[in-house]
C-alpha positions as CSV (number, residue, x, y, z in Angstrom):
1,M,-11.1,-17.7,-57.0
2,V,-8.1,-17.2,-59.3
3,V,-6.2,-20.4,-60.4
4,P,-3.3,-21.0,-62.7
5,N,-4.0,-21.6,-66.4
6,G,-4.4,-25.3,-67.2
7,Y,-6.0,-26.3,-63.9
8,K,-8.8,-28.8,-64.3
9,D,-12.0,-28.5,-62.3
10,A,-11.2,-31.7,-60.4
11,Q,-7.8,-30.2,-59.4
12,I,-9.5,-27.0,-58.3
13,R,-12.0,-28.9,-56.1
14,T,-9.2,-31.0,-54.6
15,L,-7.1,-27.9,-53.8
16,Y,-10.1,-26.2,-52.3
17,H,-11.0,-29.1,-50.1
18,S,-7.4,-29.5,-48.9
19,K,-7.2,-25.9,-48.0
20,S,-10.8,-25.3,-46.9
21,D,-10.0,-25.0,-43.2
22,W,-7.4,-22.3,-43.9
23,I,-9.7,-20.5,-46.3
24,E,-12.6,-20.4,-43.8
25,K,-10.3,-19.2,-41.1
26,K,-9.0,-16.3,-43.3
27,R,-12.5,-15.5,-44.4
28,A,-13.6,-15.2,-40.7
29,Q,-10.7,-13.0,-39.9
30,L,-11.6,-10.6,-42.7
31,C,-15.2,-10.3,-41.4
32,R,-14.0,-9.2,-37.9
33,S,-14.2,-5.5,-37.2
34,A,-11.5,-3.4,-35.5
35,E,-13.9,-2.8,-32.6
36,D,-14.2,-6.6,-32.0
37,V,-10.5,-7.3,-32.4
38,L,-9.2,-4.4,-30.3
39,Q,-12.1,-4.6,-27.8
40,I,-13.3,-1.0,-28.1
41,Q,-16.9,0.2,-27.9
42,E,-18.6,2.0,-30.7
43,G,-17.8,5.7,-30.5
44,Q,-14.6,5.2,-28.6
45,L,-11.2,6.2,-29.9
46,L,-8.3,3.8,-29.6
47,L,-5.3,5.3,-27.8
48,L,-2.3,3.6,-26.3
49,G,-4.1,0.2,-26.6
50,S,-7.3,1.2,-24.8
51,G,-10.7,2.6,-25.8
52,Y,-11.2,6.3,-24.8
53,Q,-14.6,7.9,-24.6
54,V,-14.6,11.2,-26.6
55,I,-16.5,14.3,-25.5
56,Y,-16.9,16.9,-28.2
57,V,-17.0,20.4,-26.7
58,P,-16.8,22.9,-29.6
59,Q,-16.4,25.9,-27.4
60,Q,-13.5,24.4,-25.3
61,Q,-10.5,26.7,-25.0
62,Q,-7.9,23.9,-25.2
63,V,-7.8,21.7,-28.3
64,E,-7.9,18.7,-26.1
65,E,-7.7,17.4,-22.5
66,I,-6.8,13.7,-22.0
67,D,-7.5,11.9,-18.8
68,H,-5.6,8.7,-19.0
69,C,-7.0,7.3,-15.7
70,E,-10.6,7.8,-16.8
71,R,-9.8,7.1,-20.4
72,L,-11.5,10.2,-21.5
73,I,-10.7,12.8,-24.3
74,S,-12.4,16.1,-24.1
75,T,-11.8,18.0,-27.3
76,S,-12.9,20.9,-29.5
77,I,-12.2,18.8,-32.6
78,N,-14.9,16.6,-34.0
79,L,-13.1,13.2,-33.7
80,Q,-16.1,11.4,-35.3
81,D,-15.1,13.0,-38.6
82,R,-12.4,10.7,-40.2
83,E,-10.3,13.4,-41.6
84,Q,-10.2,15.4,-38.4
85,Q,-9.6,12.2,-36.5
86,E,-6.5,11.3,-38.6
87,C,-5.2,14.9,-38.2
88,W,-5.6,14.7,-34.4
89,Y,-3.9,11.3,-34.3
90,R,-1.0,12.5,-36.4
91,E,-0.5,15.6,-34.1
92,Y,-0.8,13.4,-31.0
93,A,1.7,11.0,-32.5
94,R,4.1,13.8,-33.2
95,R,4.1,14.9,-29.6
96,Y,3.9,11.5,-27.9
97,L,6.3,9.5,-30.1
98,N,8.9,12.4,-30.1
99,E,8.8,12.5,-26.3
100,R,8.9,8.7,-26.0
101,L,11.7,8.3,-28.5
102,H,13.9,10.8,-26.6
103,K,13.2,9.2,-23.3
104,L,13.9,5.7,-24.4
105,A,17.0,6.7,-26.4
106,G,18.4,8.5,-23.4
107,E,17.7,5.7,-21.0
108,A,19.3,3.1,-23.3
109,G,22.2,5.2,-24.4
110,Y,21.3,5.5,-28.1
111,Q,21.4,8.5,-30.3
112,F,19.5,9.4,-33.4
113,N,19.5,12.3,-35.8
114,R,15.8,13.2,-36.5
115,L,12.3,11.8,-36.1
116,Y,9.7,11.7,-38.8
117,I,6.1,10.8,-38.3
118,R,4.7,9.1,-41.4
119,G,1.8,7.1,-42.6
120,Q,3.5,4.1,-44.1
121,K,1.2,1.4,-45.4
122,T,3.4,-1.6,-44.7
123,R,5.9,-0.5,-42.0
124,W,5.8,0.5,-38.4
125,G,9.1,2.2,-38.5
126,S,12.4,2.6,-40.3
127,C,15.9,4.0,-39.7
128,S,18.1,5.6,-42.3
129,T,21.9,5.3,-42.5
130,L,22.0,8.9,-41.3
131,G,20.2,7.9,-38.1
132,N,16.9,9.4,-39.1
133,I,14.0,7.4,-37.6
134,S,10.5,7.3,-39.1
135,L,7.6,6.0,-37.0
136,N,4.1,5.3,-38.2
137,W,1.5,7.6,-36.6
138,K,-0.8,4.6,-36.0
139,L,1.6,3.4,-33.2
140,V,-0.2,5.7,-30.8
141,K,-3.2,3.3,-31.1
142,A,-1.1,0.3,-29.9
143,P,-0.3,-0.5,-26.3
144,V,2.8,1.3,-24.9
145,F,4.9,-1.9,-24.8
146,V,4.2,-2.4,-28.5
147,S,5.2,1.2,-29.6
148,D,8.2,1.0,-27.3
149,Y,9.3,-2.2,-29.1
150,V,9.1,-0.5,-32.5
151,I,11.0,2.5,-31.1
152,Y,13.8,0.3,-29.6
153,H,13.9,-1.7,-32.8
154,E,14.6,1.5,-34.8
155,L,17.1,2.8,-32.2
156,V,19.1,-0.4,-32.4
157,H,19.2,0.1,-36.2
158,T,21.3,3.2,-35.5
159,R,24.1,0.7,-34.6
160,F,23.1,-2.3,-36.7
161,M,21.8,-1.6,-40.1
162,N,20.6,-5.3,-40.6
163,H,18.6,-7.9,-38.8
164,G,21.6,-10.1,-37.9
165,A,22.2,-11.9,-34.6
166,G,23.8,-8.8,-33.0
167,F,20.8,-6.7,-33.8
168,W,18.3,-9.1,-32.3
169,L,20.5,-9.7,-29.2
170,A,20.5,-5.9,-28.6
171,V,16.7,-5.6,-29.1
172,E,16.1,-8.5,-26.8
173,Q,18.2,-6.8,-24.1
174,L,16.0,-3.7,-24.4
175,V,12.6,-5.4,-24.9
176,P,11.9,-8.2,-22.3
177,D,8.4,-8.9,-23.8
178,L,9.7,-8.9,-27.4
179,Q,7.7,-11.9,-28.7
180,D,4.5,-10.5,-27.1
181,A,5.0,-7.2,-28.9
182,K,5.7,-8.8,-32.2
183,D,2.7,-11.1,-31.8
184,W,0.5,-8.2,-30.9
185,L,1.5,-6.3,-34.1
186,R,1.1,-9.4,-36.2
187,Y,-2.5,-10.1,-35.1
188,N,-3.8,-6.6,-34.3
189,G,-1.7,-4.3,-36.5
190,P,-3.9,-4.6,-39.6
191,Y,-6.9,-3.3,-37.5
192,L,-5.1,-0.1,-36.5
């Protein structure tokens, strides 16, 4: 434990005891695995908020076939390899998020300039003053209502470059389950 200079042992013990419930709660959270938190089984891939079984078929002609009803991915890429898995996710995100962004922007009457798929460490998305939207590739692991929230959030930034009252009113009109989406990201986002 790191404490400020000058703290006496008695002060440290008092501080620890006063915060022990919080410390234990945080320690327990750190020990949870992504599989436990996101409720996926070992060997499954998280896609659109659900665990998908992966079948590796090296000789398969198409790179992938995804059955969303059966939650099954048949692929010629070894998705158990971390590097190949991330490349696959990034490519899937490029296609899926691009299509979803265009669809939601059109339905809501918003325009944007360009889409970038990135791997930001601390952000799910951003919007530049030029109307360029960046989305984190890990959003394809989240449920659709969560990734839609982030997309709408960034689309609204094309009109409001702040988080003022007008911005949040516009987001709330587009995202009826706004608080659920924000809560999902807060609790589950670190495990994506």
